[in-house]
C-alpha positions in Angstrom: 124.7 32.8 74.4 128.1 32.5 76.1 131.1 32.0 73.9 132.1 28.4 73.6 135.2 26.6 72.5 135.4 25.8 68.8 135.1 22.1 68.3 133.6 19.9 65.6 130.4 19.2 67.6 129.8 22.9 68.6 130.4 24.1 65.0 128.1 21.4 63.6 125.3 22.3 66.0 125.7 26.1 65.3 125.7 25.5 61.5 122.4 23.5 61.9 120.9 26.2 64.1 121.8 29.0 61.5 120.3 26.9 58.7 117.1 26.2 60.6 116.8 30.0 61.3 117.1 30.6 57.6 120.7 32.1 57.7 123.6 31.1 55.7 126.3 29.6 58.0 129.1 32.0 57.3 132.3 32.1 59.3 131.3 35.6 60.6 128.0 34.3 62.1 129.7 31.2 63.5 132.4 33.3 65.2 129.8 35.7 66.5 128.0 32.8 68.3 130.9 30.7 69.3 134.0 32.9 69.3 137.3 31.7 67.9 139.1 32.7 64.8 138.8 32.5 61.0 142.0 30.4 60.9 140.6 27.8 63.2 137.3 27.5 61.2 139.3 27.3 57.9 141.4 24.5 59.3 138.2 22.8 60.6 136.6 23.2 57.2 139.5 21.4 55.5 139.4 18.5 58.0 135.6 18.2 58.2 133.9 19.6 55.1 130.8 17.6 55.9 130.0 20.2 58.6 129.9 23.1 56.2 128.6 21.6 53.0 125.9 19.1 52.4 126.8 15.8 50.6 125.6 17.0 47.2 127.7 20.2 47.5 130.9 18.5 48.7 133.6 17.6 46.3 135.1 14.1 46.6 138.6 13.1 45.9 137.8 12.1 42.3 137.2 15.8 41.6 140.9 16.3 41.2 141.1 13.5 38.6 138.0 14.9 36.8 139.6 18.4 36.8 142.8 17.0 35.4 140.9 15.0 32.8 138.9 18.1 31.9 142.1 20.2 31.6 143.6 17.5 29.3 140.5 17.5 27.2 140.7 21.3 27.0 144.3 21.2 26.0 143.6 18.6 23.3 140.7 20.7 22.0 142.9 23.8 21.9 145.6 21.8 20.0 143.0 20.6 17.5 141.5 24.1 17.3 144.9 25.6 16.6 145.7 22.9 14.0 142.3 23.6 12.3 143.1 27.4 12.3 146.4 26.6 10.5 144.7 24.5 7.9 142.1 27.2 7.3 144.8 29.8 7.0 146.6 27.7 4.4 143.4 27.1 2.5 142.6 30.8 2.6 146.1 31.6 1.2 145.5 29.1 -1.6 142.1 30.6 -2.4 143.6 34.1 -2.4 146.3 32.9 -4.8 143.7 31.3 -7.0 141.5 34.4 -6.9 144.5 36.6 -7.9 145.3 34.2 -10.8 141.6 34.3 -11.9 141.6 38.1 -11.7 144.8 38.3 -13.8 143.4 35.8 -16.3 140.1 37.7 -16.4 141.9 41.0 -17.0 144.0 39.4 -19.8 140.8 37.9 -21.3 139.0 41.3 -21.1 142.0 42.9 -22.8 141.8 40.3 -25.5 138.1 40.7 -25.9 138.5 44.5 -26.1 141.1 44.0 -28.9 138.8 41.6 -30.7 135.9 44.1 -30.3 138.1 46.9 -31.6 139.1 44.7 -34.6 135.5 43.9 -35.2 134.5 47.5 -35.1 137.3 48.5 -37.4 136.4 45.6 -39.7 132.8 46.7 -39.7 133.8 50.3 -40.6 136.0 49.0 -43.3 133.2 46.7 -44.6 130.8 49.7 -44.6 133.4 51.8 -46.4 134.2 48.9 -48.8 130.4 48.5 -49.5 130.0 52.3 -50.1 133.1 52.3 -52.4 131.8 49.3 -54.3 128.4 50.9 -54.8 130.0 54.2 -55.9 132.4 52.5 -58.3 129.4 50.5 -59.8 127.3 53.6 -60.1 130.1 55.7 -61.7 131.5 52.9 -63.9 128.7 50.4 -64.6 130.9 48.7 -67.1 133.4 47.6 -64.3 133.4 43.9 -63.6 133.4 42.5 -60.2 137.0 41.5 -60.7 138.0 45.1 -61.4 136.1 46.4 -58.4 137.8 43.7 -56.3 141.2 44.8 -57.6 140.4 48.4 -56.8 139.2 47.5 -53.2 142.4 45.5 -52.7 144.5 48.4 -53.8 142.6 50.7 -51.4 143.5 48.3 -48.6 140.2 46.6 -48.1 140.7 42.9 -47.2 138.8 40.1 -45.4 139.6 39.3 -41.8 142.1 36.7 -42.9 143.8 39.3 -45.1 142.5 38.0 -48.4 140.5 39.7 -51.2 136.8 40.5 -50.8 134.9 37.9 -52.9 132.9 38.5 -56.0 129.8 37.1 -54.2 130.0 39.8 -51.5 130.5 42.5 -54.1 127.4 41.2 -56.0 125.3 41.2 -52.8 126.3 44.8 -52.0 125.4 46.0 -55.5 122.2 44.0 -55.8 121.1 45.1 -52.3 121.4 48.8 -53.3 119.5 48.3 -56.6 
């Protein structure tokens, strides 16, 4: 086919021929058939897009507005996203502070519980020792009264948790339980 001058009609006809032959109408194929330059075809495509693209593939003038609208929506989404990130970061800092406070409080409470436990163990040892001493005093000196045993325990340093004297009822229970 002899080279022809590039004009709208010739290009339209060549594009249709290429499509009917099953080829994609590229600039290279059009130039091979018609001659001319890429610059001429580029200018023609800008002026007459209907030649190169079907109606459904062409972009109309509202595309620019849609693109701008989309870009604005994306900007707004990004701003909202960044604001949400800031809120989440603040909430995380608040939670971290709360967790640190809870850890400190827990550590303090555990120390208090340990102290109470040690006091209870100490008191239990003292109680066992007081019970043993009470039974020994009663066995060695059966004539001792509960009041005298109580005085002796108090002198030895045995006291109730509140710091008072061990009661006669408790002394009686210890002695009667051993009998």
